[in-house]
Biopython code that builds the backbone (N, CA, C, O; Angstrom):
import numpy as np
from Bio.PDB.StructureBuilder import StructureBuilder

atoms = [
    (1, "MET", "N", (91.944, -3.003, 121.005)),
    (1, "MET", "CA", (92.359, -1.516, 121.314)),
    (1, "MET", "C", (91.256, -0.527, 121.189)),
    (1, "MET", "O", (90.476, -0.776, 120.271)),
    (2, "ILE", "N", (91.096, 0.150, 121.637)),
    (2, "ILE", "CA", (90.370, 1.422, 121.870)),
    (2, "ILE", "C", (90.171, 1.822, 120.490)),
    (2, "ILE", "O", (91.311, 1.861, 120.026)),
    (3, "GLY", "N", (89.292, 2.162, 119.517)),
    (3, "GLY", "CA", (89.412, 2.498, 118.237)),
    (3, "GLY", "C", (89.617, 4.102, 118.518)),
    (3, "GLY", "O", (89.045, 4.683, 119.440)),
    (4, "PRO", "N", (90.437, 4.684, 117.673)),
    (4, "PRO", "CA", (90.855, 6.122, 117.611)),
    (4, "PRO", "C", (89.883, 7.150, 116.959)),
    (4, "PRO", "O", (89.207, 6.741, 116.015)),
    (5, "PRO", "N", (89.794, 7.976, 117.218)),
    (5, "PRO", "CA", (88.912, 9.182, 116.529)),
    (5, "PRO", "C", (89.005, 9.218, 115.261)),
    (5, "PRO", "O", (90.049, 8.875, 114.707)),
    (6, "ALA", "N", (88.150, 9.553, 114.719)),
    (6, "ALA", "CA", (87.706, 9.555, 113.194)),
    (6, "ALA", "C", (88.978, 10.412, 112.312)),
    (6, "ALA", "O", (89.341, 11.439, 112.888)),
    (7, "GLY", "N", (89.572, 10.155, 111.206)),
    (7, "GLY", "CA", (90.497, 11.313, 111.327)),
    (7, "GLY", "C", (91.948, 10.810, 111.235)),
    (7, "GLY", "O", (92.801, 10.991, 110.367)),
    (8, "THR", "N", (91.977, 9.987, 112.621)),
    (8, "THR", "CA", (93.273, 9.673, 112.779)),
    (8, "THR", "C", (94.129, 8.839, 111.866)),
    (8, "THR", "O", (93.659, 7.888, 111.242)),
    (9, "ARG", "N", (95.388, 9.204, 111.792)),
    (9, "ARG", "CA", (96.251, 8.730, 110.252)),
    (9, "ARG", "C", (97.317, 7.487, 111.686)),
    (9, "ARG", "O", (97.773, 7.560, 112.828)),
    (10, "VAL", "N", (97.207, 6.616, 110.663)),
    (10, "VAL", "CA", (97.848, 4.884, 111.136)),
    (10, "VAL", "C", (99.125, 5.459, 110.365)),
    (10, "VAL", "O", (99.072, 6.123, 109.330)),
    (11, "TRP", "N", (100.695, 4.951, 111.297)),
    (11, "TRP", "CA", (101.773, 5.325, 110.486)),
    (11, "TRP", "C", (102.633, 3.977, 111.063)),
    (11, "TRP", "O", (103.172, 3.928, 112.169)),
    (12, "LEU", "N", (102.630, 2.905, 110.053)),
    (12, "LEU", "CA", (103.775, 1.903, 110.362)),
    (12, "LEU", "C", (104.931, 2.505, 110.201)),
    (12, "LEU", "O", (105.111, 3.371, 109.345)),
    (13, "ALA", "N", (106.115, 1.960, 111.285)),
    (13, "ALA", "CA", (107.442, 2.294, 111.093)),
    (13, "ALA", "C", (108.001, 1.193, 110.505)),
    (13, "ALA", "O", (107.852, 0.028, 110.874)),
    (14, "ALA", "N", (108.963, 1.781, 109.131)),
    (14, "ALA", "CA", (108.799, 0.472, 108.525)),
    (14, "ALA", "C", (110.271, -0.207, 109.224)),
    (14, "ALA", "O", (110.698, 0.359, 110.230)),
    (15, "GLY", "N", (110.932, -1.254, 108.755)),
    (15, "GLY", "CA", (111.878, -1.958, 109.712)),
    (15, "GLY", "C", (111.899, -2.734, 110.689)),
    (15, "GLY", "O", (110.961, -3.531, 110.715)),
    (16, "VAL", "N", (112.554, -2.789, 111.424)),
    (16, "VAL", "CA", (112.362, -3.450, 112.699)),
    (16, "VAL", "C", (113.107, -2.118, 114.095)),
    (16, "VAL", "O", (114.067, -1.353, 114.183)),
    (17, "THR", "N", (112.115, -2.470, 114.796)),
    (17, "THR", "CA", (112.134, -2.113, 116.397)),
    (17, "THR", "C", (112.647, -2.592, 117.757)),
    (17, "THR", "O", (112.109, -3.671, 118.005)),
    (18, "ASP", "N", (113.388, -2.252, 118.631)),
    (18, "ASP", "CA", (113.853, -3.286, 119.430)),
    (18, "ASP", "C", (112.648, -2.650, 120.541)),
    (18, "ASP", "O", (112.396, -1.567, 121.070)),
    (19, "MET", "N", (112.011, -4.246, 120.524)),
    (19, "MET", "CA", (111.004, -3.777, 121.512)),
    (19, "MET", "C", (111.220, -3.776, 122.919)),
    (19, "MET", "O", (110.370, -4.036, 123.771)),
    (20, "ARG", "N", (112.221, -3.517, 123.079)),
    (20, "ARG", "CA", (112.437, -3.223, 124.867)),
    (20, "ARG", "C", (112.308, -1.837, 124.985)),
    (20, "ARG", "O", (112.723, -1.385, 126.052)),
    (21, "ARG", "N", (111.795, -0.944, 124.094)),
    (21, "ARG", "CA", (111.723, 0.580, 124.096)),
    (21, "ARG", "C", (110.504, 0.634, 124.799)),
    (21, "ARG", "O", (109.690, -0.239, 124.501)),
    (22, "GLY", "N", (110.170, 1.488, 125.699)),
    (22, "GLY", "CA", (109.110, 2.229, 125.852)),
    (22, "GLY", "C", (108.404, 3.498, 125.399)),
    (22, "GLY", "O", (108.795, 4.100, 124.399)),
    (23, "PHE", "N", (107.346, 3.919, 126.137)),
    (23, "PHE", "CA", (106.382, 5.533, 125.642)),
    (23, "PHE", "C", (108.026, 6.457, 125.306)),
    (23, "PHE", "O", (108.106, 6.940, 124.177)),
    (24, "ASP", "N", (109.110, 6.645, 126.151)),
    (24, "ASP", "CA", (110.026, 7.469, 125.342)),
    (24, "ASP", "C", (110.865, 7.197, 123.886)),
    (24, "ASP", "O", (111.018, 7.706, 122.776)),
    (25, "GLY", "N", (111.199, 6.293, 124.509)),
    (25, "GLY", "CA", (111.953, 5.480, 123.346)),
    (25, "GLY", "C", (111.639, 5.757, 122.050)),
    (25, "GLY", "O", (112.175, 6.383, 121.136)),
    (26, "LEU", "N", (110.283, 4.912, 122.253)),
    (26, "LEU", "CA", (109.493, 4.934, 120.714)),
    (26, "LEU", "C", (108.959, 6.294, 120.241)),
    (26, "LEU", "O", (108.821, 6.638, 119.067)),
    (27, "ALA", "N", (108.637, 7.126, 121.512)),
    (27, "ALA", "CA", (108.710, 8.789, 120.895)),
    (27, "ALA", "C", (109.737, 9.522, 120.270)),
    (27, "ALA", "O", (109.623, 10.352, 119.368)),
    (28, "ALA", "N", (110.804, 9.108, 120.872)),
    (28, "ALA", "CA", (112.265, 9.377, 120.182)),
    (28, "ALA", "C", (112.176, 8.983, 118.840)),
    (28, "ALA", "O", (112.394, 9.875, 118.020)),
    (29, "ILE", "N", (111.840, 7.582, 118.308)),
    (29, "ILE", "CA", (112.093, 7.296, 117.011)),
    (29, "ILE", "C", (110.847, 7.864, 116.524)),
    (29, "ILE", "O", (110.948, 7.625, 115.320)),
    (30, "VAL", "N", (109.991, 8.325, 116.645)),
    (30, "VAL", "CA", (109.113, 8.770, 115.880)),
    (30, "VAL", "C", (109.543, 10.380, 115.525)),
    (30, "VAL", "O", (109.452, 10.805, 114.373)),
    (31, "GLN", "N", (110.033, 11.242, 116.680)),
    (31, "GLN", "CA", (110.640, 12.048, 116.438)),
    (31, "GLN", "C", (111.985, 12.196, 115.269)),
    (31, "GLN", "O", (112.005, 12.951, 114.296)),
    (32, "ASP", "N", (112.756, 11.509, 115.579)),
    (32, "ASP", "CA", (114.055, 11.450, 114.876)),
    (32, "ASP", "C", (114.215, 10.285, 113.875)),
    (32, "ASP", "O", (115.339, 10.125, 113.400)),
    (33, "THR", "N", (113.352, 9.565, 113.551)),
    (33, "THR", "CA", (113.457, 8.599, 112.231)),
    (33, "THR", "C", (112.379, 8.833, 111.408)),
    (33, "THR", "O", (112.562, 9.054, 110.211)),
    (34, "LEU", "N", (111.160, 8.809, 111.946)),
    (34, "LEU", "CA", (109.806, 9.667, 111.260)),
    (34, "LEU", "C", (109.831, 11.014, 110.728)),
    (34, "LEU", "O", (109.376, 11.509, 109.697)),
    (35, "ARG", "N", (110.360, 11.386, 111.523)),
    (35, "ARG", "CA", (109.996, 13.185, 111.266)),
    (35, "ARG", "C", (108.377, 13.620, 111.738)),
    (35, "ARG", "O", (107.649, 14.386, 111.107)),
    (36, "ALA", "N", (108.093, 13.035, 112.796)),
    (36, "ALA", "CA", (106.385, 13.273, 113.099)),
    (36, "ALA", "C", (106.703, 13.556, 114.569)),
    (36, "ALA", "O", (107.664, 13.253, 115.276)),
    (37, "ASP", "N", (105.444, 14.319, 114.817)),
    (37, "ASP", "CA", (105.354, 14.351, 116.041)),
    (37, "ASP", "C", (104.375, 13.526, 116.699)),
    (37, "ASP", "O", (103.192, 13.400, 116.382)),
    (38, "PRO", "N", (105.337, 12.671, 118.176)),
    (38, "PRO", "CA", (104.460, 11.692, 118.457)),
    (38, "PRO", "C", (102.886, 12.167, 119.664)),
    (38, "PRO", "O", (102.298, 11.399, 120.426)),
    (39, "PHE", "N", (102.637, 13.485, 119.446)),
    (39, "PHE", "CA", (101.781, 14.086, 120.364)),
    (39, "PHE", "C", (100.661, 14.797, 119.387)),
    (39, "PHE", "O", (99.998, 15.758, 119.777)),
    (40, "SER", "N", (100.512, 14.176, 117.976)),
    (40, "SER", "CA", (99.833, 14.637, 117.057)),
    (40, "SER", "C", (98.791, 13.772, 116.996)),
    (40, "SER", "O", (98.044, 13.742, 116.018)),
    (41, "GLY", "N", (98.685, 13.184, 117.780)),
    (41, "GLY", "CA", (97.133, 12.250, 117.728)),
    (41, "GLY", "C", (97.007, 11.225, 116.988)),
    (41, "GLY", "O", (95.980, 10.549, 116.941)),
    (42, "HIS", "N", (98.504, 10.911, 116.045)),
    (42, "HIS", "CA", (98.287, 9.628, 115.247)),
    (42, "HIS", "C", (98.658, 8.414, 115.628)),
    (42, "HIS", "O", (99.467, 8.363, 116.554)),
    (43, "VAL", "N", (98.196, 7.193, 115.052)),
    (43, "VAL", "CA", (98.978, 6.108, 115.579)),
    (43, "VAL", "C", (100.071, 5.572, 114.780)),
    (43, "VAL", "O", (100.089, 5.420, 113.558)),
    (44, "PHE", "N", (101.209, 5.239, 115.845)),
    (44, "PHE", "CA", (102.875, 5.031, 115.175)),
    (44, "PHE", "C", (102.513, 3.454, 115.651)),
    (44, "PHE", "O", (101.820, 3.085, 116.599)),
    (45, "VAL", "N", (103.227, 2.672, 114.657)),
    (45, "VAL", "CA", (103.087, 1.137, 114.872)),
    (45, "VAL", "C", (104.416, 0.296, 114.766)),
    (45, "VAL", "O", (104.993, 0.300, 113.678)),
    (46, "PHE", "N", (104.926, -0.400, 115.779)),
    (46, "PHE", "CA", (106.588, -0.643, 115.381)),
    (46, "PHE", "C", (106.247, -2.428, 115.485)),
    (46, "PHE", "O", (105.256, -3.013, 115.921)),
    (47, "ARG", "N", (107.354, -2.880, 114.966)),
    (47, "ARG", "CA", (106.850, -4.530, 115.030)),
    (47, "ARG", "C", (108.652, -4.947, 115.420)),
    (47, "ARG", "O", (109.660, -4.330, 115.075)),
    (48, "GLY", "N", (108.561, -5.887, 116.036)),
    (48, "GLY", "CA", (109.564, -6.628, 116.709)),
    (48, "GLY", "C", (110.680, -7.444, 115.314)),
    (48, "GLY", "O", (110.261, -7.665, 114.177)),
    (49, "ARG", "N", (112.029, -7.748, 115.774)),
    (49, "ARG", "CA", (112.459, -8.541, 114.726)),
    (49, "ARG", "C", (112.156, -9.672, 113.611)),
    (49, "ARG", "O", (112.180, -9.914, 112.404)),
    (50, "ARG", "N", (111.729, -10.404, 115.423)),
    (50, "ARG", "CA", (111.087, -11.669, 114.766)),
    (50, "ARG", "C", (109.581, -11.843, 114.507)),
    (50, "ARG", "O", (109.099, -12.976, 114.518)),
    (51, "GLY", "N", (108.777, -10.694, 114.262)),
    (51, "GLY", "CA", (107.939, -10.079, 113.773)),
    (51, "GLY", "C", (106.697, -10.712, 114.218)),
    (51, "GLY", "O", (105.691, -10.509, 113.537)),
    (52, "ASP", "N", (106.606, -11.552, 115.409)),
    (52, "ASP", "CA", (105.348, -11.953, 116.348)),
    (52, "ASP", "C", (105.230, -11.132, 117.280)),
    (52, "ASP", "O", (104.744, -11.642, 118.289)),
    (53, "ARG", "N", (105.578, -9.621, 117.395)),
    (53, "ARG", "CA", (105.336, -8.605, 118.507)),
    (53, "ARG", "C", (105.082, -7.277, 117.729)),
    (53, "ARG", "O", (105.920, -6.735, 117.009)),
    (54, "ILE", "N", (104.328, -7.004, 117.870)),
    (54, "ILE", "CA", (104.127, -5.041, 117.651)),
    (54, "ILE", "C", (103.807, -4.593, 118.965)),
    (54, "ILE", "O", (103.446, -5.236, 119.951)),
    (55, "LYS", "N", (104.109, -2.720, 118.712)),
    (55, "LYS", "CA", (103.950, -2.124, 119.658)),
    (55, "LYS", "C", (103.055, -0.713, 119.037)),
    (55, "LYS", "O", (103.258, -0.330, 117.885)),
    (56, "ILE", "N", (102.323, -0.199, 119.709)),
    (56, "ILE", "CA", (101.283, 1.109, 119.008)),
    (56, "ILE", "C", (101.626, 1.989, 120.012)),
    (56, "ILE", "O", (101.561, 1.591, 121.175)),
    (57, "LEU", "N", (101.944, 2.998, 119.795)),
    (57, "LEU", "CA", (102.307, 4.398, 120.410)),
    (57, "LEU", "C", (100.785, 5.393, 119.786)),
    (57, "LEU", "O", (100.300, 5.329, 118.656)),
    (58, "TRP", "N", (100.282, 6.316, 121.034)),
    (58, "TRP", "CA", (99.228, 7.150, 120.596)),
    (58, "TRP", "C", (98.684, 8.129, 121.542)),
    (58, "TRP", "O", (97.980, 7.731, 122.470)),
    (59, "TRP", "N", (98.932, 9.300, 121.399)),
    (59, "TRP", "CA", (98.815, 10.084, 121.964)),
    (59, "TRP", "C", (97.366, 10.460, 121.872)),
    (59, "TRP", "O", (96.991, 10.886, 120.780)),
    (60, "SER", "N", (96.251, 10.345, 123.113)),
    (60, "SER", "CA", (94.801, 10.287, 123.339)),
    (60, "SER", "C", (94.476, 11.801, 123.619)),
    (60, "SER", "O", (93.320, 12.192, 123.456)),
    (61, "GLY", "N", (95.380, 12.592, 124.002)),
    (61, "GLY", "CA", (95.086, 14.074, 124.201)),
    (61, "GLY", "C", (95.055, 14.788, 125.429)),
    (61, "GLY", "O", (95.048, 16.007, 125.601)),
    (62, "ASP", "N", (95.030, 13.546, 126.542)),
    (62, "ASP", "CA", (95.534, 14.043, 128.298)),
    (62, "ASP", "C", (96.277, 12.955, 128.411)),
    (62, "ASP", "O", (96.164, 12.511, 129.553)),
    (63, "GLY", "N", (97.442, 11.913, 127.329)),
    (63, "GLY", "CA", (98.404, 10.726, 127.895)),
    (63, "GLY", "C", (98.486, 10.063, 126.916)),
    (63, "GLY", "O", (97.528, 9.857, 126.171)),
    (64, "MET", "N", (99.746, 9.567, 126.724)),
    (64, "MET", "CA", (100.456, 8.676, 125.573)),
    (64, "MET", "C", (99.840, 7.478, 126.345)),
    (64, "MET", "O", (99.631, 7.312, 127.547)),
    (65, "CYS", "N", (99.597, 6.621, 125.148)),
    (65, "CYS", "CA", (99.148, 5.216, 125.287)),
    (65, "CYS", "C", (100.100, 4.197, 124.661)),
    (65, "CYS", "O", (100.358, 4.333, 123.465)),
    (66, "LEU", "N", (100.559, 3.356, 125.233)),
    (66, "LEU", "CA", (101.265, 2.349, 124.734)),
    (66, "LEU", "C", (100.588, 0.822, 124.812)),
    (66, "LEU", "O", (100.254, 0.212, 125.827)),
    (67, "PHE", "N", (100.493, 0.402, 123.430)),
    (67, "PHE", "CA", (99.609, -0.607, 123.194)),
    (67, "PHE", "C", (100.548, -2.001, 122.904)),
    (67, "PHE", "O", (101.598, -1.598, 122.404)),
    (68, "ALA", "N", (100.571, -3.408, 123.021)),
    (68, "ALA", "CA", (101.293, -4.361, 122.481)),
    (68, "ALA", "C", (100.746, -5.408, 122.709)),
    (68, "ALA", "O", (100.219, -5.744, 123.769)),
    (69, "LYS", "N", (100.858, -6.227, 121.373)),
    (69, "LYS", "CA", (100.454, -7.468, 121.009)),
    (69, "LYS", "C", (101.543, -8.384, 120.774)),
    (69, "LYS", "O", (102.596, -8.030, 120.243)),
    (70, "ARG", "N", (101.239, -9.862, 121.265)),
    (70, "ARG", "CA", (102.509, -11.222, 120.364)),
    (70, "ARG", "C", (101.275, -11.881, 119.951)),
    (70, "ARG", "O", (100.186, -11.967, 120.518)),
    (71, "LEU", "N", (101.727, -12.359, 118.752)),
    (71, "LEU", "CA", (100.785, -13.659, 118.425)),
    (71, "LEU", "C", (101.435, -14.601, 118.726)),
    (71, "LEU", "O", (102.663, -14.633, 118.791)),
    (72, "GLU", "N", (100.777, -15.369, 118.917)),
    (72, "GLU", "CA", (100.992, -17.389, 119.094)),
    (72, "GLU", "C", (101.200, -18.157, 118.514)),
    (72, "GLU", "O", (101.596, -19.254, 118.909)),
    (73, "HIS", "N", (100.929, -17.715, 116.984)),
    (73, "HIS", "CA", (101.133, -18.448, 115.888)),
    (73, "HIS", "C", (101.343, -17.086, 114.454)),
    (73, "HIS", "O", (100.461, -16.287, 114.139)),
    (74, "GLY", "N", (102.912, -17.192, 113.735)),
    (74, "GLY", "CA", (102.766, -16.684, 112.884)),
    (74, "GLY", "C", (103.335, -15.370, 113.126)),
    (74, "GLY", "O", (103.916, -15.010, 114.149)),
    (75, "HIS", "N", (103.046, -14.510, 111.796)),
    (75, "HIS", "CA", (103.900, -13.353, 112.235)),
    (75, "HIS", "C", (102.852, -11.980, 111.666)),
    (75, "HIS", "O", (101.985, -11.967, 110.792)),
    (76, "PHE", "N", (103.289, -11.047, 112.446)),
    (76, "PHE", "CA", (102.397, -9.648, 111.423)),
    (76, "PHE", "C", (103.072, -8.925, 109.981)),
    (76, "PHE", "O", (104.223, -8.551, 109.757)),
    (77, "VAL", "N", (101.896, -8.904, 109.164)),
    (77, "VAL", "CA", (102.332, -8.837, 107.914)),
    (77, "VAL", "C", (103.066, -7.430, 107.967)),
    (77, "VAL", "O", (102.526, -6.631, 108.732)),
    (78, "TRP", "N", (104.297, -6.934, 107.238)),
    (78, "TRP", "CA", (104.940, -5.573, 107.604)),
    (78, "TRP", "C", (105.413, -5.134, 105.705)),
    (78, "TRP", "O", (105.536, -5.994, 104.832)),
    (79, "PRO", "N", (105.499, -4.422, 105.602)),
    (79, "PRO", "CA", (106.089, -3.824, 104.610)),
    (79, "PRO", "C", (107.265, -4.071, 104.133)),
    (79, "PRO", "O", (108.028, -4.048, 105.099)),
    (80, "SER", "N", (107.926, -4.327, 103.045)),
    (80, "SER", "CA", (109.317, -4.784, 102.977)),
    (80, "SER", "C", (110.394, -3.641, 102.769)),
    (80, "SER", "O", (111.602, -3.867, 102.840)),
    (81, "VAL", "N", (109.899, -2.500, 102.527)),
    (81, "VAL", "CA", (110.968, -0.835, 102.589)),
    (81, "VAL", "C", (111.633, -0.817, 104.339)),
    (81, "VAL", "O", (111.021, -1.037, 105.384)),
    (82, "ASP", "N", (113.014, -0.485, 104.137)),
    (82, "ASP", "CA", (113.762, -0.753, 105.199)),
    (82, "ASP", "C", (113.763, 0.560, 106.263)),
    (82, "ASP", "O", (114.283, 0.502, 107.377)),
    (83, "SER", "N", (113.094, 1.740, 105.723)),
    (83, "SER", "CA", (113.321, 2.994, 106.535)),
    (83, "SER", "C", (111.907, 3.945, 106.145)),
    (83, "SER", "O", (111.126, 3.794, 105.205)),
    (84, "GLY", "N", (111.905, 4.881, 107.143)),
    (84, "GLY", "CA", (110.158, 5.352, 106.830)),
    (84, "GLY", "C", (109.478, 4.855, 107.426)),
    (84, "GLY", "O", (109.725, 4.068, 108.339)),
    (85, "ALA", "N", (108.119, 5.331, 106.904)),
    (85, "ALA", "CA", (107.296, 5.104, 107.271)),
    (85, "ALA", "C", (105.864, 4.676, 106.459)),
    (85, "ALA", "O", (105.869, 5.374, 105.445)),
    (86, "VAL", "N", (104.982, 4.068, 106.464)),
    (86, "VAL", "CA", (103.682, 3.507, 105.749)),
    (86, "VAL", "C", (102.591, 4.015, 106.459)),
    (86, "VAL", "O", (102.400, 4.034, 107.675)),
    (87, "ARG", "N", (101.745, 4.518, 105.333)),
    (87, "ARG", "CA", (99.901, 4.711, 105.932)),
    (87, "ARG", "C", (99.253, 4.034, 105.826)),
    (87, "ARG", "O", (99.287, 3.572, 104.686)),
    (88, "LEU", "N", (98.257, 3.433, 106.678)),
    (88, "LEU", "CA", (97.656, 2.857, 106.698)),
    (88, "LEU", "C", (96.104, 3.308, 106.964)),
    (88, "LEU", "O", (95.961, 4.479, 107.317)),
    (89, "SER", "N", (95.117, 2.632, 106.852)),
    (89, "SER", "CA", (93.995, 3.265, 106.641)),
    (89, "SER", "C", (93.674, 2.291, 107.996)),
    (89, "SER", "O", (94.148, 1.163, 108.136)),
    (90, "PRO", "N", (92.709, 3.004, 109.030)),
    (90, "PRO", "CA", (92.402, 2.334, 110.353)),
    (90, "PRO", "C", (91.198, 0.890, 110.036)),
    (90, "PRO", "O", (90.774, 0.311, 111.036)),
    (91, "ALA", "N", (90.816, 0.497, 108.896)),
    (91, "ALA", "CA", (90.532, -0.507, 108.483)),
    (91, "ALA", "C", (91.789, -1.802, 108.590)),
    (91, "ALA", "O", (91.696, -2.890, 109.158)),
    (92, "GLN", "N", (92.916, -1.239, 107.847)),
    (92, "GLN", "CA", (93.911, -2.252, 107.513)),
    (92, "GLN", "C", (94.796, -2.427, 108.892)),
    (92, "GLN", "O", (95.477, -3.413, 109.176)),
    (93, "LEU", "N", (94.638, -1.333, 109.614)),
    (93, "LEU", "CA", (95.639, -1.708, 111.235)),
    (93, "LEU", "C", (94.651, -2.581, 111.474)),
    (93, "LEU", "O", (95.331, -3.600, 111.587)),
    (94, "SER", "N", (93.439, -2.959, 111.650)),
    (94, "SER", "CA", (92.120, -3.969, 112.099)),
    (94, "SER", "C", (92.476, -5.453, 111.778)),
    (94, "SER", "O", (92.382, -6.483, 112.446)),
    (95, "MET", "N", (92.981, -5.157, 110.342)),
    (95, "MET", "CA", (93.517, -6.338, 109.722)),
    (95, "MET", "C", (94.834, -7.123, 110.015)),
    (95, "MET", "O", (95.061, -8.326, 109.887)),
    (96, "LEU", "N", (95.711, -6.014, 110.483)),
    (96, "LEU", "CA", (97.114, -6.461, 110.636)),
    (96, "LEU", "C", (96.823, -6.602, 112.332)),
    (96, "LEU", "O", (97.176, -7.728, 112.682)),
    (97, "LEU", "N", (96.504, -6.125, 113.019)),
    (97, "LEU", "CA", (95.918, -6.619, 114.488)),
    (97, "LEU", "C", (95.811, -8.189, 114.508)),
    (97, "LEU", "O", (96.352, -9.049, 115.203)),
    (98, "GLU", "N", (94.734, -8.236, 113.282)),
    (98, "GLU", "CA", (94.093, -9.645, 113.513)),
    (98, "GLU", "C", (94.852, -10.792, 112.664)),
    (98, "GLU", "O", (94.411, -11.905, 112.375)),
    (99, "GLY", "N", (95.912, -10.319, 112.391)),
    (99, "GLY", "CA", (97.022, -11.161, 111.338)),
    (99, "GLY", "C", (96.853, -11.562, 110.315)),
    (99, "GLY", "O", (97.383, -12.560, 109.825)),
    (100, "ILE", "N", (95.844, -10.624, 109.674)),
    (100, "ILE", "CA", (95.591, -10.520, 108.049)),
    (100, "ILE", "C", (96.504, -9.864, 107.318)),
    (100, "ILE", "O", (97.167, -8.944, 107.796)),
    (101, "ASP", "N", (96.642, -10.348, 105.883)),
    (101, "ASP", "CA", (97.475, -9.819, 105.291)),
    (101, "ASP", "C", (96.424, -8.549, 104.239)),
    (101, "ASP", "O", (95.608, -8.575, 103.318)),
    (102, "TRP", "N", (97.146, -7.507, 105.162)),
    (102, "TRP", "CA", (96.403, -6.069, 105.115)),
    (102, "TRP", "C", (96.930, -5.652, 103.900)),
    (102, "TRP", "O", (96.118, -4.819, 103.499)),
    (103, "ARG", "N", (97.831, -5.752, 103.075)),
    (103, "ARG", "CA", (97.955, -5.544, 101.616)),
    (103, "ARG", "C", (97.088, -5.757, 100.335)),
    (103, "ARG", "O", (96.816, -4.997, 99.406)),
    (104, "SER", "N", (96.892, -6.505, 100.489)),
    (104, "SER", "CA", (95.794, -7.424, 99.316)),
    (104, "SER", "C", (94.925, -8.079, 100.058)),
    (104, "SER", "O", (95.104, -9.297, 100.081)),
    (105, "PRO", "N", (93.888, -7.596, 100.779)),
    (105, "PRO", "CA", (92.778, -8.705, 101.193)),
    (105, "PRO", "C", (91.721, -8.860, 99.854)),
    (105, "PRO", "O", (91.422, -8.147, 98.896)),
    (106, "LYS", "N", (91.326, -10.234, 100.365)),
    (106, "LYS", "CA", (90.716, -10.738, 99.228)),
    (106, "LYS", "C", (89.166, -10.632, 99.961)),
    (106, "LYS", "O", (88.891, -10.984, 101.108)),
    (107, "ARG", "N", (88.030, -9.901, 98.707)),
    (107, "ARG", "CA", (86.679, -10.334, 99.305)),
    (107, "ARG", "C", (86.119, -11.925, 98.889)),
    (107, "ARG", "O", (86.548, -12.672, 98.009)),
    (108, "THR", "N", (85.153, -12.109, 99.731)),
    (108, "THR", "CA", (84.929, -13.743, 99.427)),
    (108, "THR", "C", (83.609, -13.798, 98.862)),
    (108, "THR", "O", (82.863, -12.891, 99.232)),
    (109, "HIS", "N", (83.106, -14.690, 98.006)),
    (109, "HIS", "CA", (81.610, -14.299, 97.568)),
    (109, "HIS", "C", (80.942, -15.092, 98.370)),
    (109, "HIS", "O", (81.430, -16.173, 98.699)),
    (110, "ARG", "N", (79.698, -14.680, 98.823)),
    (110, "ARG", "CA", (78.998, -15.309, 99.520)),
    (110, "ARG", "C", (77.639, -15.504, 98.765)),
    (110, "ARG", "O", (76.965, -14.477, 98.685)),
    (111, "PRO", "N", (77.101, -16.659, 98.184)),
    (111, "PRO", "CA", (75.919, -16.855, 97.412)),
    (111, "PRO", "C", (75.179, -16.930, 98.104)),
    (111, "PRO", "O", (75.311, -17.478, 99.198)),
    (112, "THR", "N", (73.858, -16.244, 97.555)),
    (112, "THR", "CA", (72.638, -16.138, 98.671)),
    (112, "THR", "C", (71.801, -17.185, 98.268)),
    (112, "THR", "O", (71.874, -17.708, 97.156)),
    (113, "PRO", "N", (71.055, -17.486, 99.093)),
    (113, "PRO", "CA", (70.262, -19.000, 99.665)),
    (113, "PRO", "C", (69.040, -18.454, 97.929)),
    (113, "PRO", "O", (68.840, -17.270, 97.655)),
    (114, "ILE", "N", (68.501, -19.531, 97.153)),
    (114, "ILE", "CA", (67.825, -19.497, 96.362)),
    (114, "ILE", "C", (66.289, -19.526, 96.962)),
    (114, "ILE", "O", (65.325, -19.493, 96.197)),
]
sb = StructureBuilder()
sb.init_structure("model")
sb.init_model(0)
sb.init_chain("A")
sb.init_seg("    ")
for serial, (resi, resn, name, xyz) in enumerate(atoms, 1):
    if name == "N":
        sb.init_residue(resn, " ", resi, " ")
    sb.init_atom(name, np.array(xyz, "f"), 0.0, 1.0, " ", f" {name:<3s}", serial, name[0])
structure = sb.get_structure()
């Protein structure tokens, strides 16, 4: 995904979303369920029922962008709440897209050579 501009907020739509929805259907969820403006420039992320697919909706300033990703193995880590939205940092979004557990990433210690 092309990185959003600095200061862009990332919102996960809690619960599951019908992955057959497109631009208009996802924008309606943003307006009606999340009570947010889909044209705000913020990034909205939705997950399907099986957990192996996500869609990302983003207004770039001159048009609506819709990105989709399907994992071949495993599932996307999602919050356990059923409604509302969860805010992520852009770094957490990157981890989510890579299939990493963004909720509690662990730093690994790399010893320096003597």
